[in-house]
All heavy atoms as TSV, in Angstrom:
chain	resi	resn	atom	element	x	y	z
A	1	MET	N	N	0.754	-7.822	-8.269
A	1	MET	CA	C	-0.671	-7.675	-8.426
A	1	MET	C	C	-1.105	-6.453	-7.627
A	1	MET	O	O	-0.615	-6.209	-6.540
A	1	MET	CB	C	-1.382	-8.918	-7.897
A	1	MET	CG	C	-2.887	-8.752	-7.888
A	1	MET	SD	S	-3.775	-9.984	-6.932
A	1	MET	CE	C	-3.485	-11.423	-7.884
A	2	GLY	N	N	-2.014	-5.680	-8.171
A	2	GLY	CA	C	-2.461	-4.477	-7.496
A	2	GLY	C	C	-3.970	-4.398	-7.383
A	2	GLY	O	O	-4.705	-5.095	-8.086
A	3	LEU	N	N	-4.420	-3.546	-6.497
A	3	LEU	CA	C	-5.840	-3.349	-6.246
A	3	LEU	C	C	-6.075	-1.853	-6.066
A	3	LEU	O	O	-5.306	-1.186	-5.372
A	3	LEU	CB	C	-6.227	-4.104	-4.973
A	3	LEU	CG	C	-7.648	-3.962	-4.443
A	3	LEU	CD1	C	-8.635	-4.609	-5.409
A	3	LEU	CD2	C	-7.759	-4.623	-3.090
A	4	PHE	N	N	-7.121	-1.329	-6.689
A	4	PHE	CA	C	-7.490	0.085	-6.574
A	4	PHE	C	C	-8.939	0.152	-6.136
A	4	PHE	O	O	-9.777	-0.613	-6.620
A	4	PHE	CB	C	-7.320	0.779	-7.936
A	4	PHE	CG	C	-7.875	2.173	-7.963
A	4	PHE	CD1	C	-7.144	3.233	-7.461
A	4	PHE	CD2	C	-9.140	2.429	-8.489
A	4	PHE	CE1	C	-7.658	4.529	-7.477
A	4	PHE	CE2	C	-9.657	3.709	-8.510
A	4	PHE	CZ	C	-8.919	4.765	-8.005
A	5	TRP	N	N	-9.261	1.062	-5.198
A	5	TRP	CA	C	-10.652	1.257	-4.806
A	5	TRP	C	C	-10.872	2.683	-4.355
A	5	TRP	O	O	-9.943	3.412	-4.054
A	5	TRP	CB	C	-11.089	0.247	-3.747
A	5	TRP	CG	C	-10.517	0.443	-2.374
A	5	TRP	CD1	C	-11.102	1.074	-1.318
A	5	TRP	CD2	C	-9.253	-0.031	-1.881
A	5	TRP	NE1	N	-10.276	1.041	-0.216
A	5	TRP	CE2	C	-9.150	0.365	-0.538
A	5	TRP	CE3	C	-8.197	-0.739	-2.455
A	5	TRP	CZ2	C	-8.046	0.072	0.247
A	5	TRP	CZ3	C	-7.092	-1.026	-1.673
A	5	TRP	CH2	C	-7.025	-0.627	-0.350
A	6	GLN	N	N	-12.135	3.067	-4.334
A	6	GLN	CA	C	-12.538	4.389	-3.856
A	6	GLN	C	C	-13.491	4.203	-2.689
A	6	GLN	O	O	-14.335	3.299	-2.689
A	6	GLN	CB	C	-13.240	5.166	-4.965
A	6	GLN	CG	C	-12.319	5.482	-6.121
A	6	GLN	CD	C	-13.036	6.199	-7.244
A	6	GLN	OE1	O	-14.100	5.787	-7.675
A	6	GLN	NE2	N	-12.435	7.284	-7.717
A	7	HIS	N	N	-13.351	5.089	-1.712
A	7	HIS	CA	C	-14.222	5.044	-0.531
A	7	HIS	C	C	-14.380	6.460	0.006
A	7	HIS	O	O	-13.373	7.150	0.234
A	7	HIS	CB	C	-13.612	4.120	0.532
A	7	HIS	CG	C	-14.458	3.970	1.750
A	7	HIS	ND1	N	-15.675	3.314	1.743
A	7	HIS	CD2	C	-14.275	4.404	3.006
A	7	HIS	CE1	C	-16.183	3.351	2.951
A	7	HIS	NE2	N	-15.348	4.013	3.745
A	8	ASN	N	N	-15.614	6.888	0.174
A	8	ASN	CA	C	-15.903	8.230	0.686
A	8	ASN	C	C	-15.169	9.318	-0.086
A	8	ASN	O	O	-14.617	10.253	0.500
A	8	ASN	CB	C	-15.587	8.338	2.174
A	8	ASN	CG	C	-16.511	7.511	3.032
A	8	ASN	OD1	O	-17.658	7.251	2.665
A	8	ASN	ND2	N	-16.030	7.074	4.177
A	9	GLY	N	N	-15.119	9.175	-1.397
A	9	GLY	CA	C	-14.500	10.191	-2.242
A	9	GLY	C	C	-12.979	10.186	-2.256
A	9	GLY	O	O	-12.362	11.102	-2.779
A	10	LYS	N	N	-12.364	9.177	-1.669
A	10	LYS	CA	C	-10.901	9.075	-1.636
A	10	LYS	C	C	-10.452	7.871	-2.455
A	10	LYS	O	O	-11.186	6.892	-2.587
A	10	LYS	CB	C	-10.395	8.932	-0.199
A	10	LYS	CG	C	-10.661	10.169	0.643
A	10	LYS	CD	C	-10.087	10.015	2.025
A	10	LYS	CE	C	-10.317	11.285	2.833
A	10	LYS	NZ	N	-9.704	11.189	4.156
A	11	ASN	N	N	-9.233	7.953	-2.995
A	11	ASN	CA	C	-8.664	6.875	-3.800
A	11	ASN	C	C	-7.592	6.137	-3.010
A	11	ASN	O	O	-6.730	6.761	-2.375
A	11	ASN	CB	C	-8.022	7.440	-5.076
A	11	ASN	CG	C	-9.038	8.082	-5.985
A	11	ASN	OD1	O	-10.211	7.712	-6.001
A	11	ASN	ND2	N	-8.610	9.042	-6.762
A	12	PHE	N	N	-7.652	4.811	-3.066
A	12	PHE	CA	C	-6.706	3.962	-2.350
A	12	PHE	C	C	-6.193	2.873	-3.283
A	12	PHE	O	O	-6.875	2.501	-4.237
A	12	PHE	CB	C	-7.370	3.297	-1.142
A	12	PHE	CG	C	-7.951	4.266	-0.162
A	12	PHE	CD1	C	-9.296	4.576	-0.185
A	12	PHE	CD2	C	-7.148	4.876	0.782
A	12	PHE	CE1	C	-9.841	5.470	0.712
A	12	PHE	CE2	C	-7.684	5.786	1.688
A	12	PHE	CZ	C	-9.033	6.081	1.655
A	13	ALA	N	N	-5.006	2.351	-2.976
A	13	ALA	CA	C	-4.457	1.236	-3.740
A	13	ALA	C	C	-3.616	0.362	-2.826
A	13	ALA	O	O	-3.096	0.813	-1.807
A	13	ALA	CB	C	-3.603	1.743	-4.900
A	14	ALA	N	N	-3.507	-0.898	-3.226
A	14	ALA	CA	C	-2.656	-1.848	-2.515
A	14	ALA	C	C	-1.961	-2.710	-3.552
A	14	ALA	O	O	-2.514	-2.985	-4.618
A	14	ALA	CB	C	-3.480	-2.708	-1.572
A	15	GLU	N	N	-0.760	-3.102	-3.233
A	15	GLU	CA	C	0.001	-4.004	-4.083
A	15	GLU	C	C	0.480	-5.144	-3.197
A	15	GLU	O	O	0.830	-4.930	-2.037
A	15	GLU	CB	C	1.187	-3.258	-4.694
A	15	GLU	CG	C	1.933	-4.059	-5.717
A	15	GLU	CD	C	2.928	-3.203	-6.469
A	15	GLU	OE1	O	2.523	-2.165	-7.029
A	15	GLU	OE2	O	4.113	-3.586	-6.496
A	16	PHE	N	N	0.485	-6.335	-3.731
A	16	PHE	CA	C	0.854	-7.518	-2.967
A	16	PHE	C	C	2.227	-8.004	-3.409
A	16	PHE	O	O	2.470	-8.200	-4.593
A	16	PHE	CB	C	-0.202	-8.607	-3.150
A	16	PHE	CG	C	-1.552	-8.165	-2.672
A	16	PHE	CD1	C	-2.398	-7.454	-3.510
A	16	PHE	CD2	C	-1.962	-8.419	-1.378
A	16	PHE	CE1	C	-3.640	-7.017	-3.067
A	16	PHE	CE2	C	-3.194	-7.980	-0.927
A	16	PHE	CZ	C	-4.024	-7.276	-1.768
A	17	LYS	N	N	3.128	-8.167	-2.431
A	17	LYS	CA	C	4.501	-8.589	-2.701
A	17	LYS	C	C	4.821	-9.834	-1.884
A	17	LYS	O	O	4.316	-10.010	-0.774
A	17	LYS	CB	C	5.505	-7.484	-2.313
A	17	LYS	CG	C	5.348	-6.203	-3.080
A	17	LYS	CD	C	5.791	-6.375	-4.494
A	17	LYS	CE	C	5.848	-5.033	-5.203
A	17	LYS	NZ	N	6.233	-5.171	-6.586
A	18	TYR	N	N	5.696	-10.678	-2.430
A	18	TYR	CA	C	6.080	-11.899	-1.728
A	18	TYR	C	C	7.391	-11.751	-0.947
A	18	TYR	O	O	7.635	-12.467	0.003
A	18	TYR	CB	C	6.201	-13.058	-2.725
A	18	TYR	CG	C	6.448	-14.366	-2.045
A	18	TYR	CD1	C	5.448	-14.984	-1.318
A	18	TYR	CD2	C	7.699	-14.965	-2.097
A	18	TYR	CE1	C	5.682	-16.181	-0.665
A	18	TYR	CE2	C	7.946	-16.160	-1.455
A	18	TYR	CZ	C	6.927	-16.763	-0.739
A	18	TYR	OH	O	7.167	-17.946	-0.100
A	19	GLY	N	N	8.220	-10.800	-1.301
A	19	GLY	CA	C	9.530	-10.634	-0.647
A	19	GLY	C	C	9.442	-10.232	0.810
A	19	GLY	O	O	8.414	-9.759	1.289
A	20	ASP	N	N	10.571	-10.418	1.547
A	20	ASP	CA	C	10.547	-10.100	2.977
A	20	ASP	C	C	10.770	-8.643	3.306
A	20	ASP	O	O	10.541	-8.262	4.432
A	20	ASP	CB	C	11.577	-10.874	3.794
A	20	ASP	CG	C	12.433	-11.840	3.099
A	20	ASP	OD1	O	12.133	-12.224	2.006
A	20	ASP	OD2	O	13.419	-12.237	3.718
A	21	ALA	N	N	11.237	-7.828	2.387
A	21	ALA	CA	C	11.490	-6.413	2.687
A	21	ALA	C	C	11.141	-5.552	1.468
A	21	ALA	O	O	12.025	-4.971	0.845
A	21	ALA	CB	C	12.932	-6.212	3.099
A	22	PRO	N	N	9.859	-5.452	1.142
A	22	PRO	CA	C	9.492	-4.642	-0.025
A	22	PRO	C	C	9.824	-3.169	0.189
A	22	PRO	O	O	9.852	-2.686	1.320
A	22	PRO	CB	C	7.990	-4.851	-0.166
A	22	PRO	CG	C	7.525	-5.403	1.127
A	22	PRO	CD	C	8.699	-6.019	1.798
A	23	ARG	N	N	10.086	-2.490	-0.918
A	23	ARG	CA	C	10.442	-1.072	-0.870
A	23	ARG	C	C	9.573	-0.279	-1.832
A	23	ARG	O	O	8.940	-0.834	-2.716
A	23	ARG	CB	C	11.889	-0.885	-1.294
A	23	ARG	CG	C	12.872	-1.581	-0.415
A	23	ARG	CD	C	14.241	-1.329	-0.933
A	23	ARG	NE	N	15.188	-2.255	-0.326
A	23	ARG	CZ	C	16.445	-2.017	-0.213
A	23	ARG	NH1	N	16.956	-0.903	-0.678
A	23	ARG	NH2	N	17.244	-2.883	0.341
A	24	ARG	N	N	9.625	1.004	-1.689
A	24	ARG	CA	C	8.940	1.920	-2.589
A	24	ARG	C	C	9.593	1.845	-3.971
A	24	ARG	O	O	10.809	1.770	-4.080
A	24	ARG	CB	C	9.069	3.331	-2.025
A	24	ARG	CG	C	8.405	4.384	-2.806
A	24	ARG	CD	C	8.632	5.732	-2.134
A	24	ARG	NE	N	7.855	6.736	-2.818
A	24	ARG	CZ	C	7.348	7.792	-2.237
A	24	ARG	NH1	N	7.546	7.995	-0.958
A	24	ARG	NH2	N	6.638	8.648	-2.920
A	25	SER	N	N	8.766	1.893	-5.018
A	25	SER	CA	C	9.300	1.854	-6.379
A	25	SER	C	C	8.855	3.096	-7.148
A	25	SER	O	O	7.953	3.825	-6.720
A	25	SER	CB	C	8.810	0.596	-7.097
A	25	SER	OG	O	7.422	0.704	-7.367
A	26	LYS	N	N	9.460	3.318	-8.298
A	26	LYS	CA	C	9.057	4.437	-9.145
A	26	LYS	C	C	7.619	4.279	-9.603
A	26	LYS	O	O	6.887	5.260	-9.721
A	26	LYS	CB	C	9.988	4.531	-10.353
A	26	LYS	CG	C	11.382	4.971	-10.008
A	26	LYS	CD	C	12.251	5.043	-11.246
A	26	LYS	CE	C	13.677	5.392	-10.869
A	26	LYS	NZ	N	14.559	5.438	-12.039
A	27	ALA	N	N	7.201	3.041	-9.857
A	27	ALA	CA	C	5.822	2.782	-10.285
A	27	ALA	C	C	4.820	3.179	-9.195
A	27	ALA	O	O	3.734	3.688	-9.494
A	27	ALA	CB	C	5.644	1.314	-10.660
A	28	MET	N	N	5.160	2.961	-7.950
A	28	MET	CA	C	4.272	3.343	-6.842
A	28	MET	C	C	4.145	4.862	-6.754
A	28	MET	O	O	3.053	5.384	-6.539
A	28	MET	CB	C	4.803	2.797	-5.520
A	28	MET	CG	C	4.716	1.317	-5.404
A	28	MET	SD	S	5.563	0.766	-3.921
A	28	MET	CE	C	5.707	-0.966	-4.271
A	29	THR	N	N	5.261	5.548	-6.920
A	29	THR	CA	C	5.237	7.008	-6.904
A	29	THR	C	C	4.386	7.530	-8.054
A	29	THR	O	O	3.585	8.449	-7.878
A	29	THR	CB	C	6.670	7.568	-6.991
A	29	THR	OG1	O	7.416	7.056	-5.875
A	29	THR	CG2	C	6.675	9.073	-6.941
A	30	ALA	N	N	4.522	6.909	-9.218
A	30	ALA	CA	C	3.709	7.300	-10.377
A	30	ALA	C	C	2.230	7.047	-10.107
A	30	ALA	O	O	1.380	7.885	-10.420
A	30	ALA	CB	C	4.162	6.550	-11.620
A	31	ALA	N	N	1.908	5.912	-9.501
A	31	ALA	CA	C	0.515	5.591	-9.181
A	31	ALA	C	C	-0.066	6.606	-8.191
A	31	ALA	O	O	-1.209	7.044	-8.339
A	31	ALA	CB	C	0.402	4.183	-8.605
A	32	LEU	N	N	0.722	6.984	-7.175
A	32	LEU	CA	C	0.265	7.991	-6.200
A	32	LEU	C	C	-0.134	9.278	-6.907
A	32	LEU	O	O	-1.186	9.859	-6.618
A	32	LEU	CB	C	1.371	8.312	-5.191
A	32	LEU	CG	C	1.495	7.407	-3.990
A	32	LEU	CD1	C	2.790	7.697	-3.248
A	32	LEU	CD2	C	0.324	7.561	-3.068
A	33	ASN	N	N	0.688	9.699	-7.843
A	33	ASN	CA	C	0.437	10.955	-8.551
A	33	ASN	C	C	-0.651	10.814	-9.609
A	33	ASN	O	O	-1.577	11.623	-9.664
A	33	ASN	CB	C	1.725	11.472	-9.189
A	33	ASN	CG	C	2.768	11.819	-8.151
A	33	ASN	OD1	O	2.449	12.259	-7.060
A	33	ASN	ND2	N	4.020	11.606	-8.473
A	34	ASP	N	N	-0.550	9.800	-10.457
A	34	ASP	CA	C	-1.484	9.636	-11.567
A	34	ASP	C	C	-2.917	9.350	-11.113
A	34	ASP	O	O	-3.875	9.847	-11.686
A	34	ASP	CB	C	-1.030	8.518	-12.509
A	34	ASP	CG	C	0.275	8.841	-13.216
A	34	ASP	OD1	O	0.721	10.017	-13.167
A	34	ASP	OD2	O	0.872	7.920	-13.810
A	35	LEU	N	N	-3.048	8.517	-10.076
A	35	LEU	CA	C	-4.377	8.141	-9.584
A	35	LEU	C	C	-4.850	9.035	-8.440
A	35	LEU	O	O	-5.928	8.823	-7.896
A	35	LEU	CB	C	-4.371	6.673	-9.126
A	35	LEU	CG	C	-4.034	5.648	-10.209
A	35	LEU	CD1	C	-3.885	4.263	-9.592
A	35	LEU	CD2	C	-5.085	5.650	-11.293
A	36	LYS	N	N	-4.023	10.003	-8.056
A	36	LYS	CA	C	-4.339	10.916	-6.942
A	36	LYS	C	C	-4.736	10.121	-5.693
A	36	LYS	O	O	-5.785	10.326	-5.095
A	36	LYS	CB	C	-5.425	11.902	-7.351
A	36	LYS	CG	C	-4.993	12.797	-8.495
A	36	LYS	CD	C	-6.091	13.750	-8.905
A	36	LYS	CE	C	-5.666	14.716	-9.971
A	36	LYS	NZ	N	-5.191	14.168	-11.217
A	37	LEU	N	N	-3.855	9.204	-5.320
A	37	LEU	CA	C	-4.127	8.318	-4.196
A	37	LEU	C	C	-3.991	9.044	-2.861
A	37	LEU	O	O	-3.081	9.846	-2.667
A	37	LEU	CB	C	-3.170	7.123	-4.212
A	37	LEU	CG	C	-3.275	6.191	-5.407
A	37	LEU	CD1	C	-2.178	5.136	-5.330
A	37	LEU	CD2	C	-4.646	5.549	-5.485
A	38	ASP	N	N	-4.876	8.711	-1.947
A	38	ASP	CA	C	-4.775	9.213	-0.583
A	38	ASP	C	C	-3.867	8.323	0.251
A	38	ASP	O	O	-3.290	8.773	1.239
A	38	ASP	CB	C	-6.164	9.300	0.043
A	38	ASP	CG	C	-6.976	10.400	-0.593
A	38	ASP	OD1	O	-6.748	11.560	-0.237
A	38	ASP	OD2	O	-7.802	10.100	-1.475
A	39	HIS	N	N	-3.766	7.045	-0.154
A	39	HIS	CA	C	-2.900	6.115	0.563
A	39	HIS	C	C	-2.605	4.905	-0.313
A	39	HIS	O	O	-3.437	4.507	-1.121
A	39	HIS	CB	C	-3.552	5.664	1.872
A	39	HIS	CG	C	-2.555	5.199	2.876
A	39	HIS	ND1	N	-1.889	6.059	3.697
A	39	HIS	CD2	C	-2.079	3.972	3.144
A	39	HIS	CE1	C	-1.052	5.364	4.456
A	39	HIS	NE2	N	-1.155	4.095	4.123
A	40	PHE	N	N	-1.413	4.329	-0.117
A	40	PHE	CA	C	-0.973	3.153	-0.868
A	40	PHE	C	C	-0.372	2.164	0.123
A	40	PHE	O	O	0.490	2.537	0.922
A	40	PHE	CB	C	0.092	3.584	-1.886
A	40	PHE	CG	C	0.470	2.524	-2.877
A	40	PHE	CD1	C	0.017	2.593	-4.174
A	40	PHE	CD2	C	1.297	1.471	-2.529
A	40	PHE	CE1	C	0.374	1.633	-5.109
A	40	PHE	CE2	C	1.656	0.508	-3.443
A	40	PHE	CZ	C	1.190	0.590	-4.736
A	41	TRP	N	N	-0.829	0.917	0.072
A	41	TRP	CA	C	-0.304	-0.131	0.949
A	41	TRP	C	C	0.445	-1.154	0.127
A	41	TRP	O	O	0.009	-1.530	-0.964
A	41	TRP	CB	C	-1.422	-0.854	1.689
A	41	TRP	CG	C	-2.079	-0.049	2.744
A	41	TRP	CD1	C	-1.722	0.043	4.064
A	41	TRP	CD2	C	-3.242	0.773	2.602
A	41	TRP	NE1	N	-2.582	0.878	4.733
A	41	TRP	CE2	C	-3.532	1.339	3.848
A	41	TRP	CE3	C	-4.074	1.088	1.528
A	41	TRP	CZ2	C	-4.598	2.195	4.058
A	41	TRP	CZ3	C	-5.135	1.946	1.740
A	41	TRP	CH2	C	-5.388	2.480	3.004
A	42	ILE	N	N	1.560	-1.621	0.668
A	42	ILE	CA	C	2.287	-2.747	0.101
A	42	ILE	C	C	2.066	-3.899	1.085
A	42	ILE	O	O	2.563	-3.861	2.210
A	42	ILE	CB	C	3.798	-2.447	-0.019
A	42	ILE	CG1	C	4.028	-1.172	-0.823
A	42	ILE	CG2	C	4.518	-3.643	-0.642
A	42	ILE	CD1	C	5.449	-0.630	-0.709
A	43	ILE	N	N	1.286	-4.884	0.676
A	43	ILE	CA	C	0.949	-6.009	1.552
A	43	ILE	C	C	1.990	-7.106	1.324
A	43	ILE	O	O	2.271	-7.471	0.188
A	43	ILE	CB	C	-0.459	-6.561	1.219
A	43	ILE	CG1	C	-1.504	-5.451	1.129
A	43	ILE	CG2	C	-0.845	-7.640	2.224
A	43	ILE	CD1	C	-1.698	-4.646	2.368
A	44	TYR	N	N	2.564	-7.622	2.417
A	44	TYR	CA	C	3.575	-8.664	2.291
A	44	TYR	C	C	3.459	-9.655	3.450
A	44	TYR	O	O	2.768	-9.388	4.438
A	44	TYR	CB	C	4.968	-8.028	2.222
A	44	TYR	CG	C	5.614	-7.686	3.545
A	44	TYR	CD1	C	6.824	-8.249	3.903
A	44	TYR	CD2	C	5.025	-6.800	4.438
A	44	TYR	CE1	C	7.436	-7.943	5.105
A	44	TYR	CE2	C	5.626	-6.483	5.637
A	44	TYR	CZ	C	6.827	-7.065	5.970
A	44	TYR	OH	O	7.432	-6.768	7.161
A	45	PRO	N	N	4.096	-10.839	3.342
A	45	PRO	CA	C	3.923	-11.876	4.358
A	45	PRO	C	C	4.747	-11.690	5.633
A	45	PRO	O	O	4.668	-12.518	6.537
A	45	PRO	CB	C	4.339	-13.157	3.631
A	45	PRO	CG	C	5.296	-12.708	2.594
A	45	PRO	CD	C	4.821	-11.338	2.182
A	46	GLY	N	N	5.523	-10.641	5.749
A	46	GLY	CA	C	6.368	-10.411	6.925
A	46	GLY	C	C	5.571	-10.051	8.170
A	46	GLY	O	O	4.347	-9.891	8.131
A	47	ALA	N	N	6.271	-9.885	9.261
A	47	ALA	CA	C	5.636	-9.630	10.553
A	47	ALA	C	C	5.524	-8.160	10.922
A	47	ALA	O	O	4.677	-7.782	11.723
A	47	ALA	CB	C	6.416	-10.364	11.652
A	48	GLN	N	N	6.382	-7.312	10.374
A	48	GLN	CA	C	6.427	-5.896	10.747
A	48	GLN	C	C	5.747	-5.014	9.702
A	48	GLN	O	O	5.900	-5.244	8.514
A	48	GLN	CB	C	7.883	-5.443	10.859
A	48	GLN	CG	C	8.695	-6.179	11.895
A	48	GLN	CD	C	8.465	-5.629	13.276
A	48	GLN	OE1	O	8.176	-4.454	13.445
A	48	GLN	NE2	N	8.594	-6.472	14.283
A	49	SER	N	N	5.032	-4.004	10.156
A	49	SER	CA	C	4.496	-2.970	9.271
A	49	SER	C	C	5.328	-1.710	9.485
A	49	SER	O	O	5.739	-1.433	10.612
A	49	SER	CB	C	3.030	-2.690	9.600
A	49	SER	OG	O	2.243	-3.834	9.344
A	50	TYR	N	N	5.591	-0.974	8.388
A	50	TYR	CA	C	6.432	0.221	8.518
A	50	TYR	C	C	6.174	1.161	7.339
A	50	TYR	O	O	5.824	0.726	6.246
A	50	TYR	CB	C	7.908	-0.153	8.594
A	50	TYR	CG	C	8.399	-1.034	7.478
A	50	TYR	CD1	C	8.946	-0.492	6.309
A	50	TYR	CD2	C	8.309	-2.417	7.575
A	50	TYR	CE1	C	9.395	-1.299	5.277
A	50	TYR	CE2	C	8.760	-3.239	6.540
A	50	TYR	CZ	C	9.297	-2.671	5.401
A	50	TYR	OH	O	9.734	-3.485	4.390
A	51	PRO	N	N	6.333	2.460	7.561
A	51	PRO	CA	C	6.148	3.428	6.471
A	51	PRO	C	C	7.376	3.463	5.563
A	51	PRO	O	O	8.499	3.270	6.029
A	51	PRO	CB	C	5.984	4.756	7.193
A	51	PRO	CG	C	6.709	4.570	8.481
A	51	PRO	CD	C	6.575	3.108	8.838
A	52	VAL	N	N	7.138	3.697	4.263
A	52	VAL	CA	C	8.252	3.879	3.320
A	52	VAL	C	C	8.073	5.180	2.542
A	52	VAL	O	O	8.787	5.438	1.591
A	52	VAL	CB	C	8.407	2.682	2.346
A	52	VAL	CG1	C	8.881	1.463	3.077
A	52	VAL	CG2	C	7.136	2.418	1.574
A	53	GLY	N	N	7.131	5.982	2.975
A	53	GLY	CA	C	6.869	7.260	2.341
A	53	GLY	C	C	5.713	7.933	3.051
A	53	GLY	O	O	5.094	7.350	3.943
A	54	GLU	N	N	5.428	9.156	2.640
A	54	GLU	CA	C	4.362	9.919	3.301
A	54	GLU	C	C	3.006	9.218	3.219
A	54	GLU	O	O	2.257	9.201	4.174
A	54	GLU	CB	C	4.254	11.305	2.663
A	54	GLU	CG	C	3.241	12.194	3.359
A	54	GLU	CD	C	3.150	13.562	2.722
A	54	GLU	OE1	O	4.120	13.999	2.073
A	54	GLU	OE2	O	2.097	14.186	2.869
A	55	LYS	N	N	2.708	8.613	2.086
A	55	LYS	CA	C	1.412	7.962	1.900
A	55	LYS	C	C	1.542	6.481	1.596
A	55	LYS	O	O	0.602	5.858	1.130
A	55	LYS	CB	C	0.651	8.631	0.756
A	55	LYS	CG	C	0.286	10.072	1.021
A	55	LYS	CD	C	-0.484	10.638	-0.142
A	55	LYS	CE	C	-0.887	12.079	0.096
A	55	LYS	NZ	N	-1.667	12.600	-1.034
A	56	ILE	N	N	2.713	5.899	1.842
A	56	ILE	CA	C	2.948	4.492	1.521
A	56	ILE	C	C	3.375	3.741	2.776
A	56	ILE	O	O	4.317	4.144	3.454
A	56	ILE	CB	C	4.032	4.330	0.437
A	56	ILE	CG1	C	3.644	5.082	-0.831
A	56	ILE	CG2	C	4.254	2.851	0.134
A	56	ILE	CD1	C	4.707	5.055	-1.914
A	57	ILE	N	N	2.678	2.637	3.046
A	57	ILE	CA	C	3.008	1.795	4.194
A	57	ILE	C	C	3.190	0.364	3.723
A	57	ILE	O	O	2.381	-0.150	2.947
A	57	ILE	CB	C	1.903	1.836	5.268
A	57	ILE	CG1	C	1.867	3.207	5.918
A	57	ILE	CG2	C	2.098	0.742	6.317
A	57	ILE	CD1	C	0.848	3.343	7.023
A	58	VAL	N	N	4.262	-0.280	4.189
A	58	VAL	CA	C	4.425	-1.714	4.010
A	58	VAL	C	C	3.617	-2.338	5.140
A	58	VAL	O	O	3.864	-2.059	6.315
A	58	VAL	CB	C	5.912	-2.127	4.082
A	58	VAL	CG1	C	6.044	-3.636	4.060
A	58	VAL	CG2	C	6.685	-1.499	2.932
A	59	GLN	N	N	2.633	-3.142	4.778
A	59	GLN	CA	C	1.673	-3.676	5.747
A	59	GLN	C	C	1.793	-5.193	5.829
A	59	GLN	O	O	1.678	-5.883	4.819
A	59	GLN	CB	C	0.249	-3.298	5.310
A	59	GLN	CG	C	-0.839	-3.685	6.276
A	59	GLN	CD	C	-0.895	-2.756	7.464
A	59	GLN	OE1	O	-0.761	-1.553	7.326
A	59	GLN	NE2	N	-1.096	-3.302	8.630
A	60	SER	N	N	2.012	-5.705	7.020
A	60	SER	CA	C	2.045	-7.149	7.236
A	60	SER	C	C	0.667	-7.726	6.932
A	60	SER	O	O	-0.353	-7.163	7.327
A	60	SER	CB	C	2.407	-7.440	8.690
A	60	SER	OG	O	2.183	-8.792	8.982
A	61	ILE	N	N	0.642	-8.860	6.246
A	61	ILE	CA	C	-0.654	-9.459	5.909
A	61	ILE	C	C	-1.403	-9.865	7.189
A	61	ILE	O	O	-2.623	-9.875	7.208
A	61	ILE	CB	C	-0.502	-10.646	4.937
A	61	ILE	CG1	C	-1.862	-10.972	4.340
A	61	ILE	CG2	C	0.114	-11.851	5.612
A	61	ILE	CD1	C	-1.841	-11.535	2.975
A	62	SER	N	N	-0.663	-10.151	8.267
A	62	SER	CA	C	-1.326	-10.510	9.519
A	62	SER	C	C	-2.049	-9.325	10.159
A	62	SER	O	O	-2.898	-9.495	11.018
A	62	SER	CB	C	-0.314	-11.093	10.511
A	62	SER	OG	O	0.639	-10.120	10.862
A	63	GLU	N	N	-1.736	-8.104	9.706
A	63	GLU	CA	C	-2.376	-6.887	10.233
A	63	GLU	C	C	-3.263	-6.220	9.180
A	63	GLU	O	O	-3.611	-5.053	9.316
A	63	GLU	CB	C	-1.307	-5.908	10.702
A	63	GLU	CG	C	-0.437	-6.435	11.810
A	63	GLU	CD	C	0.713	-5.507	12.167
A	63	GLU	OE1	O	0.979	-4.551	11.411
A	63	GLU	OE2	O	1.339	-5.742	13.191
A	64	ILE	N	N	-3.622	-6.930	8.136
A	64	ILE	CA	C	-4.346	-6.347	7.020
A	64	ILE	C	C	-5.721	-5.791	7.439
A	64	ILE	O	O	-6.199	-4.836	6.858
A	64	ILE	CB	C	-4.473	-7.331	5.843
A	64	ILE	CG1	C	-4.832	-6.578	4.564
A	64	ILE	CG2	C	-5.456	-8.431	6.158
A	64	ILE	CD1	C	-4.739	-7.404	3.318
A	65	GLN	N	N	-6.312	-6.362	8.461
A	65	GLN	CA	C	-7.618	-5.882	8.895
A	65	GLN	C	C	-7.575	-4.434	9.330
A	65	GLN	O	O	-8.572	-3.718	9.229
A	65	GLN	CB	C	-8.195	-6.772	10.002
A	65	GLN	CG	C	-7.570	-6.582	11.369
A	65	GLN	CD	C	-6.270	-7.344	11.573
A	65	GLN	OE1	O	-5.779	-8.013	10.674
A	65	GLN	NE2	N	-5.693	-7.234	12.758
A	66	SER	N	N	-6.425	-3.906	9.730
A	66	SER	CA	C	-6.334	-2.515	10.172
A	66	SER	C	C	-6.545	-1.535	9.020
A	66	SER	O	O	-6.880	-0.383	9.242
A	66	SER	CB	C	-4.992	-2.242	10.847
A	66	SER	OG	O	-3.937	-2.340	9.930
A	67	ILE	N	N	-6.367	-1.987	7.781
A	67	ILE	CA	C	-6.615	-1.131	6.624
A	67	ILE	C	C	-8.094	-0.797	6.521
A	67	ILE	O	O	-8.483	0.307	6.169
A	67	ILE	CB	C	-6.154	-1.816	5.317
A	67	ILE	CG1	C	-4.636	-1.940	5.304
A	67	ILE	CG2	C	-6.642	-1.065	4.082
A	67	ILE	CD1	C	-4.094	-2.729	4.138
A	68	PHE	N	N	-8.930	-1.750	6.863
A	68	PHE	CA	C	-10.360	-1.617	6.640
A	68	PHE	C	C	-11.151	-1.219	7.877
A	68	PHE	O	O	-12.359	-1.174	7.853
A	68	PHE	CB	C	-10.914	-2.924	6.054
A	68	PHE	CG	C	-10.217	-3.277	4.773
A	68	PHE	CD1	C	-9.257	-4.275	4.743
A	68	PHE	CD2	C	-10.497	-2.578	3.612
A	68	PHE	CE1	C	-8.606	-4.587	3.560
A	68	PHE	CE2	C	-9.848	-2.881	2.422
A	68	PHE	CZ	C	-8.906	-3.881	2.406
A	69	ILE	N	N	-10.456	-0.924	8.961
A	69	ILE	CA	C	-11.156	-0.534	10.201
A	69	ILE	C	C	-11.090	0.971	10.366
A	69	ILE	O	O	-10.166	1.610	10.099
A	69	ILE	CB	C	-10.543	-1.254	11.428
A	69	ILE	CG1	C	-10.781	-2.736	11.288
A	69	ILE	CG2	C	-11.110	-0.709	12.719
A	69	ILE	CD1	C	-10.157	-3.578	12.369
């Protein structure tokens, strides 16, 4: 499942995954380019947040509030 939004003239997206170690996919790279995204988050139930690309971060759902602050 994915979510797209715009804020202050920038494009953002998030995708929700259930697995413990989500990775960057070809579809995410296509979305970054096609939608001209400034940032893409992969939200998952794990404890650690980590980058998987220049504009892509795997974000722990427990830290999701940091996206909106």
